[in-house]
C-alpha positions in Angstrom: 90.0 231.1 16.1 91.7 230.9 13.1 89.9 232.0 9.7 90.9 228.7 8.8 88.7 227.1 11.9 86.0 229.8 11.5 85.5 228.3 7.9 85.4 225.0 9.2 82.5 225.6 11.2 80.7 227.8 9.0 80.8 225.3 7.2 79.6 222.7 9.4 75.8 224.7 9.5 76.4 225.2 5.7 73.2 224.0 3.8 71.6 225.5 0.8 71.0 223.1 -2.5 74.0 221.7 -4.6 76.8 222.3 -1.7 80.1 222.1 -3.1 78.7 223.1 -6.8 76.9 226.1 -5.9 78.2 229.7 -5.3 75.6 230.6 -6.9 74.0 230.7 -3.8 76.8 231.8 -1.3 77.0 234.8 -3.0 73.3 236.1 -3.7 73.3 235.6 -0.2 76.5 238.0 0.5 74.6 240.1 -1.2 72.0 240.4 0.5 73.4 240.5 4.0 76.2 242.9 3.0 73.0 245.0 2.0 70.8 244.3 5.5 74.4 246.3 7.3 74.2 249.0 4.3 70.2 249.7 5.7 71.3 249.1 9.3 73.9 252.0 9.0 71.6 254.2 6.5 69.0 254.5 9.3 71.6 255.5 11.9 72.8 258.1 9.4 69.0 258.8 9.5 67.7 258.1 12.5 70.0 259.1 15.1 72.4 261.5 13.3 75.3 259.0 13.0 75.4 258.3 16.7 76.1 254.1 16.3 73.9 252.5 20.1 74.7 249.7 21.9 71.6 247.7 20.6 72.5 248.7 17.0 76.2 248.4 17.4 75.1 244.5 18.6 73.0 244.0 16.0 75.7 245.5 13.1 77.6 242.9 14.5 75.4 240.1 13.9 74.8 241.4 10.4 78.7 241.2 9.7 79.2 238.3 11.1 76.1 236.7 8.5 78.3 238.3 5.8 81.4 236.3 6.8 79.4 233.5 7.5 79.2 233.4 3.7 82.3 235.0 2.9 83.7 231.6 5.0 80.9 229.9 2.0 81.6 231.0 -0.9 85.6 230.9 -0.7 85.2 227.2 0.3 82.6 226.6 -3.4 85.7 228.4 -5.0 88.2 226.3 -3.4 90.2 229.6 -1.6 90.9 229.0 2.6 90.0 232.1 4.2 93.1 232.7 5.2 94.7 233.4 1.4 91.4 234.7 1.0 92.6 237.5 4.2 96.6 237.6 3.8 96.7 237.6 -0.2 94.3 241.6 0.1 96.5 242.4 3.3 99.7 242.0 0.2 97.4 244.0 -2.2 96.8 246.7 -0.3 100.4 247.1 1.5 100.8 247.1 -1.7 99.5 250.4 -2.4 99.8 251.9 0.1 103.9 251.2 -0.4 103.7 252.7 -3.8 101.0 255.0 -2.7 97.8 254.3 -4.8 94.9 253.5 -1.9 93.6 256.0 -3.4 92.1 256.0 -6.7 90.5 252.9 -8.6 90.9 250.0 -10.8 91.3 246.6 -9.8 95.3 246.4 -10.7 96.6 249.4 -9.9 
């Protein structure tokens, strides 16, 4: 499956107010789902000594899928293709790597 296919299929399941002119809803959903991923990882650290069981790996995969769904729909709301978002991200990271700027902070390094 390509990113474009995923984004198209994810959009078919999107039901929220003012779809096609509401970037706030998928932004809030993205933050919520990312928080759920973080919460599950925190519990792995606290309760399981950093050991991720097969069951927890499956649960994390589900949460990551939800994160991806919100990224796909937020991208659509912003008029961006998921393929372009992914491609530009890799270009940015490769440029930073070539310039030995992967570490550090700041968006435009």
